[in-house]
Every structure is written in C-alpha cells, then in structure tokens.
FITORLUM-763358 format. One record per residue: x, y, z of N, C-alpha, C, CB in turn; residue in three letters; residue number from 1. Coordinates in nm, 2 decimals. Glycine has a CB too. Layout:
N
    n_X    n_Y    n_Z   ca_X   ca_Y   ca_Z    c_X    c_Y    c_Z   cb_X   cb_Y   cb_Z doro loti
      X      Y      Z      X      Y      Z      X      Y      Z      X      Y      Z  ALA  NUM
...
This chain:
101
    n_X    n_Y    n_Z   ca_X   ca_Y   ca_Z    c_X    c_Y    c_Z   cb_X   cb_Y   cb_Z doro loti
  -0.35   0.61  -0.75  -0.38   0.47  -0.74  -0.35   0.41  -0.88  -0.52   0.45  -0.70  UNK    1
  -0.34   0.27  -0.87  -0.30   0.19  -0.99  -0.39   0.07  -0.98  -0.15   0.16  -0.99  UNK    2
  -0.46   0.04  -1.09  -0.55  -0.08  -1.10  -0.49  -0.18  -1.20  -0.69  -0.03  -1.14  UNK    3
  -0.49  -0.30  -1.16  -0.45  -0.41  -1.25  -0.57  -0.51  -1.27  -0.32  -0.48  -1.20  UNK    4
  -0.60  -0.54  -1.39  -0.71  -0.64  -1.41  -0.65  -0.75  -1.50  -0.83  -0.58  -1.48  UNK    5
  -0.67  -0.88  -1.45  -0.63  -0.99  -1.53  -0.76  -1.06  -1.57  -0.54  -1.09  -1.44  UNK    6
  -0.78  -1.07  -1.70  -0.90  -1.12  -1.76  -0.88  -1.26  -1.81  -0.96  -1.03  -1.87  UNK    7
  -0.96  -1.36  -1.77  -0.95  -1.49  -1.82  -1.08  -1.54  -1.87  -0.89  -1.58  -1.71  UNK    8
  -1.08  -1.63  -1.96  -1.20  -1.70  -2.01  -1.18  -1.85  -1.97  -1.23  -1.68  -2.16  UNK    9
  -1.27  -1.90  -1.89  -1.26  -2.04  -1.85  -1.38  -2.12  -1.91  -1.25  -2.06  -1.70  UNK   10
  -1.36  -2.25  -1.93  -1.47  -2.33  -1.98  -1.59  -2.31  -1.88  -1.44  -2.48  -1.99  UNK   11
  -1.71  -2.29  -1.94  -1.83  -2.26  -1.86  -1.85  -2.36  -1.74  -1.95  -2.25  -1.95  UNK   12
  -1.82  -2.49  -1.77  -1.84  -2.59  -1.67  -1.74  -2.58  -1.56  -1.84  -2.73  -1.74  UNK   13
  -1.64  -2.50  -1.57  -1.53  -2.49  -1.47  -1.53  -2.36  -1.40  -1.40  -2.52  -1.53  UNK   14
  -1.63  -2.27  -1.43  -1.63  -2.14  -1.37  -1.64  -2.15  -1.22  -1.75  -2.06  -1.43  UNK   15
  -1.73  -2.23  -1.17  -1.75  -2.24  -1.02  -1.62  -2.29  -0.95  -1.87  -2.33  -0.99  UNK   16
  -1.55  -2.38  -1.02  -1.43  -2.43  -0.96  -1.33  -2.32  -0.95  -1.37  -2.55  -1.05  UNK   17
  -1.31  -2.24  -1.05  -1.22  -2.13  -1.05  -1.26  -2.02  -0.94  -1.21  -2.06  -1.19  UNK   18
  -1.39  -1.99  -0.94  -1.44  -1.90  -0.83  -1.40  -1.95  -0.70  -1.59  -1.88  -0.85  UNK   19
  -1.42  -2.08  -0.67  -1.38  -2.14  -0.55  -1.23  -2.13  -0.52  -1.42  -2.29  -0.55  UNK   20
  -1.15  -2.14  -0.62  -1.00  -2.12  -0.60  -0.97  -1.98  -0.55  -0.93  -2.15  -0.73  UNK   21
  -1.04  -1.88  -0.61  -1.02  -1.75  -0.57  -1.08  -1.72  -0.43  -1.07  -1.65  -0.67  UNK   22
  -1.19  -1.78  -0.40  -1.25  -1.76  -0.26  -1.15  -1.81  -0.16  -1.38  -1.83  -0.25  UNK   23
  -1.08  -1.91  -0.19  -0.98  -1.98  -0.09  -0.84  -1.94  -0.12  -1.00  -2.13  -0.10  UNK   24
  -0.82  -1.83  -0.19  -0.68  -1.79  -0.22  -0.60  -1.77  -0.10  -0.68  -1.66  -0.31  UNK   25
  -0.46  -1.77  -0.11  -0.37  -1.75   0.00  -0.38  -1.62   0.07  -0.23  -1.78  -0.04  UNK   26
  -0.42  -1.52   0.00  -0.43  -1.38   0.05  -0.29  -1.32   0.09  -0.51  -1.38   0.18  UNK   27
  -0.18  -1.38   0.04  -0.05  -1.32   0.06  -0.03  -1.18   0.00   0.06  -1.41   0.01  UNK   28
  -0.10  -1.16  -0.11  -0.09  -1.03  -0.18  -0.15  -0.92  -0.09  -0.17  -1.03  -0.31  UNK   29
  -0.25  -0.96   0.00  -0.32  -0.86   0.08  -0.22  -0.80   0.18  -0.43  -0.93   0.16  UNK   30
  -0.11  -0.87   0.21  -0.01  -0.82   0.31   0.10  -0.74   0.25   0.05  -0.94   0.38  UNK   31
   0.09  -0.72   0.11   0.20  -0.65   0.04   0.19  -0.50   0.06   0.20  -0.68  -0.11  UNK   32
   0.30  -0.43   0.08   0.30  -0.29   0.09   0.23  -0.22  -0.03   0.44  -0.23   0.10  UNK   33
   0.14  -0.13  -0.01   0.07  -0.06  -0.11  -0.05  -0.13  -0.17   0.17  -0.04  -0.22  UNK   34
  -0.08  -0.25  -0.13  -0.20  -0.32  -0.17  -0.32  -0.26  -0.11  -0.19  -0.48  -0.14  UNK   35
  -0.42  -0.24  -0.19  -0.55  -0.18  -0.13  -0.67  -0.27  -0.14  -0.58  -0.05  -0.21  UNK   36
  -0.69  -0.34  -0.25  -0.81  -0.43  -0.26  -0.79  -0.53  -0.37  -0.93  -0.35  -0.28  UNK   37
  -0.88  -0.64  -0.35  -0.89  -0.75  -0.45  -1.04  -0.78  -0.47  -0.81  -0.87  -0.40  UNK   38
  -1.08  -0.79  -0.59  -1.21  -0.84  -0.62  -1.20  -0.94  -0.74  -1.31  -0.73  -0.66  UNK   39
  -1.28  -1.04  -0.74  -1.30  -1.13  -0.85  -1.43  -1.10  -0.91  -1.29  -1.29  -0.81  UNK   40
  -1.43  -1.05  -1.04  -1.55  -1.01  -1.11  -1.59  -1.12  -1.21  -1.53  -0.87  -1.18  UNK   41
  -1.72  -1.13  -1.23  -1.77  -1.22  -1.33  -1.86  -1.14  -1.43  -1.85  -1.34  -1.27  UNK   42
  -1.83  -1.15  -1.55  -1.90  -1.08  -1.66  -2.05  -1.13  -1.66  -1.83  -1.09  -1.80  UNK   43
  -2.14  -1.04  -1.64  -2.28  -1.09  -1.63  -2.33  -1.15  -1.76  -2.37  -0.97  -1.59  UNK   44
  -2.32  -1.08  -1.88  -2.37  -1.15  -2.00  -2.28  -1.26  -2.05  -2.39  -1.04  -2.11  UNK   45
  -2.16  -1.27  -2.00  -2.06  -1.37  -2.05  -2.00  -1.43  -1.93  -1.95  -1.31  -2.14  UNK   46
  -2.07  -1.52  -1.85  -2.02  -1.57  -1.72  -1.89  -1.65  -1.72  -2.12  -1.66  -1.67  UNK   47
  -1.84  -1.69  -1.84  -1.71  -1.76  -1.84  -1.60  -1.67  -1.84  -1.70  -1.85  -1.97  UNK   48
  -1.62  -1.54  -1.84  -1.52  -1.44  -1.83  -1.51  -1.39  -1.69  -1.54  -1.31  -1.93  UNK   49
  -1.39  -1.41  -1.63  -1.36  -1.37  -1.49  -1.25  -1.27  -1.50  -1.32  -1.49  -1.40  UNK   50
  -1.26  -1.17  -1.41  -1.16  -1.06  -1.40  -1.11  -1.05  -1.26  -1.22  -0.93  -1.45  UNK   51
  -0.98  -1.07  -1.24  -0.91  -1.04  -1.11  -0.88  -0.89  -1.11  -0.78  -1.13  -1.09  UNK   52
  -0.94  -0.82  -1.02  -0.93  -0.67  -1.02  -0.86  -0.63  -0.89  -1.07  -0.60  -1.02  UNK   53
  -0.74  -0.58  -0.90  -0.66  -0.54  -0.78  -0.63  -0.39  -0.79  -0.53  -0.62  -0.77  UNK   54
  -0.64  -0.33  -0.67  -0.61  -0.18  -0.66  -0.48  -0.17  -0.57  -0.73  -0.10  -0.60  UNK   55
  -0.39  -0.08  -0.62  -0.27  -0.06  -0.55  -0.25   0.09  -0.53  -0.14  -0.11  -0.63  UNK   56
  -0.17   0.13  -0.43  -0.14   0.27  -0.40  -0.07   0.33  -0.52  -0.06   0.29  -0.28  UNK   57
   0.02   0.25  -0.58   0.10   0.30  -0.70   0.15   0.19  -0.79   0.22   0.39  -0.64  UNK   58
   0.20   0.23  -0.90   0.25   0.13  -0.99   0.38   0.07  -0.93   0.29   0.20  -1.13  UNK   59
   0.45   0.15  -0.86   0.58   0.10  -0.80   0.55  -0.02  -0.70   0.65   0.21  -0.73  UNK   60
   0.44   0.00  -0.62   0.40  -0.11  -0.53   0.36  -0.24  -0.60   0.28  -0.06  -0.44  UNK   61
   0.29  -0.22  -0.71   0.25  -0.34  -0.79   0.37  -0.40  -0.85   0.15  -0.29  -0.91  UNK   62
   0.47  -0.33  -0.91   0.59  -0.38  -0.96   0.67  -0.46  -0.86   0.67  -0.27  -1.03  UNK   63
   0.67  -0.40  -0.74   0.74  -0.47  -0.63   0.68  -0.61  -0.60   0.74  -0.38  -0.50  UNK   64
   0.55  -0.61  -0.61   0.48  -0.74  -0.58   0.51  -0.84  -0.69   0.33  -0.72  -0.58  UNK   65
   0.50  -0.80  -0.82   0.52  -0.90  -0.93   0.66  -0.94  -0.94   0.47  -0.84  -1.06  UNK   66
   0.75  -0.87  -0.88   0.89  -0.91  -0.89   0.94  -0.98  -0.76   0.98  -0.79  -0.92  UNK   67
   0.84  -1.00  -0.67   0.88  -1.06  -0.54   0.88  -1.22  -0.55   0.77  -1.02  -0.43  UNK   68
   0.95  -1.28  -0.45   0.96  -1.42  -0.45   0.83  -1.48  -0.42   1.07  -1.46  -0.34  UNK   69
   0.75  -1.42  -0.34   0.61  -1.47  -0.30   0.53  -1.48  -0.43   0.55  -1.38  -0.20  UNK   70
   0.53  -1.38  -0.51   0.45  -1.38  -0.64   0.50  -1.49  -0.72   0.47  -1.24  -0.71  UNK   71
   0.63  -1.51  -0.74   0.68  -1.62  -0.82   0.64  -1.76  -0.77   0.84  -1.61  -0.83  UNK   72
   0.65  -1.77  -0.64   0.61  -1.90  -0.57   0.46  -1.93  -0.60   0.63  -1.89  -0.42  UNK   73
   0.37  -1.83  -0.59   0.23  -1.86  -0.61   0.20  -1.89  -0.75   0.15  -1.73  -0.57  UNK   74
   0.27  -1.82  -0.84   0.24  -1.85  -0.99   0.30  -1.98  -1.03   0.29  -1.73  -1.07  UNK   75
   0.41  -2.02  -0.97   0.46  -2.16  -1.00   0.36  -2.27  -0.96   0.60  -2.18  -0.93  UNK   76
   0.30  -2.24  -0.84   0.20  -2.34  -0.79   0.08  -2.35  -0.89   0.15  -2.30  -0.65  UNK   77
   0.04  -2.23  -0.94  -0.07  -2.23  -1.04  -0.04  -2.32  -1.16  -0.10  -2.09  -1.08  UNK   78
   0.09  -2.31  -1.21   0.13  -2.39  -1.32   0.12  -2.54  -1.30   0.27  -2.35  -1.37  UNK   79
   0.12  -2.58  -1.17   0.12  -2.72  -1.13  -0.02  -2.77  -1.09   0.21  -2.75  -1.02  UNK   80
  -0.12  -2.68  -1.12  -0.26  -2.72  -1.08  -0.29  -2.85  -1.16  -0.36  -2.61  -1.12  UNK   81
  -0.36  -2.95  -1.09  -0.39  -3.07  -1.15  -0.47  -3.06  -1.29  -0.46  -3.16  -1.06  UNK   82
  -0.56  -2.97  -1.30  -0.64  -2.95  -1.42  -0.55  -2.87  -1.52  -0.78  -2.89  -1.39  UNK   83
  -0.49  -2.94  -1.61  -0.39  -2.87  -1.70  -0.47  -2.77  -1.79  -0.31  -2.97  -1.78  UNK   84
  -0.59  -2.80  -1.82  -0.67  -2.71  -1.91  -0.68  -2.57  -1.84  -0.81  -2.76  -1.94  UNK   85
  -0.71  -2.57  -1.71  -0.72  -2.45  -1.63  -0.58  -2.39  -1.61  -0.78  -2.47  -1.49  UNK   86
  -0.48  -2.47  -1.58  -0.34  -2.42  -1.55  -0.28  -2.35  -1.68  -0.25  -2.54  -1.51  UNK   87
  -0.33  -2.39  -1.79  -0.27  -2.34  -1.92  -0.34  -2.21  -1.96  -0.28  -2.44  -2.03  UNK   88
  -0.44  -2.16  -1.90  -0.51  -2.04  -1.94  -0.42  -1.92  -1.91  -0.65  -2.03  -1.86  UNK   89
  -0.40  -1.84  -2.01  -0.32  -1.72  -2.00  -0.41  -1.60  -1.99  -0.22  -1.70  -2.12  UNK   90
  -0.39  -1.52  -1.88  -0.48  -1.40  -1.87  -0.43  -1.29  -1.96  -0.48  -1.35  -1.72  UNK   91
  -0.53  -1.20  -1.99  -0.50  -1.07  -2.06  -0.49  -0.97  -1.94  -0.61  -1.03  -2.17  UNK   92
  -0.37  -0.91  -1.93  -0.35  -0.82  -1.82  -0.36  -0.68  -1.87  -0.21  -0.84  -1.75  UNK   93
  -0.45  -0.60  -1.79  -0.46  -0.46  -1.82  -0.43  -0.38  -1.70  -0.61  -0.43  -1.87  UNK   94
  -0.36  -0.27  -1.73  -0.31  -0.18  -1.62  -0.36  -0.04  -1.64  -0.15  -0.18  -1.61  UNK   95
  -0.40   0.02  -1.53  -0.46   0.16  -1.54  -0.41   0.25  -1.42  -0.61   0.15  -1.53  UNK   96
  -0.38   0.37  -1.46  -0.35   0.48  -1.36  -0.49   0.54  -1.33  -0.24   0.58  -1.41  UNK   97
  -0.52   0.56  -1.20  -0.65   0.63  -1.17  -0.62   0.78  -1.18  -0.69   0.59  -1.02  UNK   98
  -0.70   0.84  -1.26  -0.68   0.99  -1.29  -0.78   1.07  -1.22  -0.68   1.01  -1.44  UNK   99
  -0.89   1.02  -1.18  -0.99   1.09  -1.10  -1.07   0.99  -1.02  -1.08   1.18  -1.20  UNK  100
  -1.12   1.03  -0.91  -1.21   0.94  -0.83  -1.31   1.03  -0.75  -1.14   0.84  -0.74  UNK  101
C-alpha cells in the first residue's frame, strides 16, 4: 500500500468552511483504479491543521491519478475558488510506503 498526506494550515475562522468543502467533494478520486480510502483529519491540539489522508494500492496507482486529466481539472477548479486566501494555500505533501500492517 501507499499513503499520501496533504497537510494544510487554514485560518482558524475558515476551518469549518474547508471541512465543508471536503465533505461535499466530487469523489471522482474514489473511482480511480487502486484507490482505497480517503479521510480528512483535523489535528486535535492544532485545529487549523487539516490533513487529507489517502490510501492507494500502490505508488503507481497514485501517480496515474495525479497525472490524469480528472486530477488536473479538479485542481484547476481549486485555484479558481472565490476565497483567494484559501485558494492560495499550498499543502505539504508527504508520501509513505506501508511496510507492515
């Protein structure tokens, strides 16, 4: 398995707005070959930190997703989000190979 986490810090007053966006996400990634799961995590002691946690069957499946036209389309829409403060937030992406479970 392969895990990808995108960590973002959002202004505290906009955390619920961002959580709402993820609750209403398009779910197109869910249909991608090799996709296993998605979770949006909120750091308990630091609630302005949100983590998009995705699990894939393999790195190859993840790479196929991020190079797909669907991925590009979704991320272009994010750049056009009306709240430019949120649209300009750059995530820190971390990638992990699962070695034991």
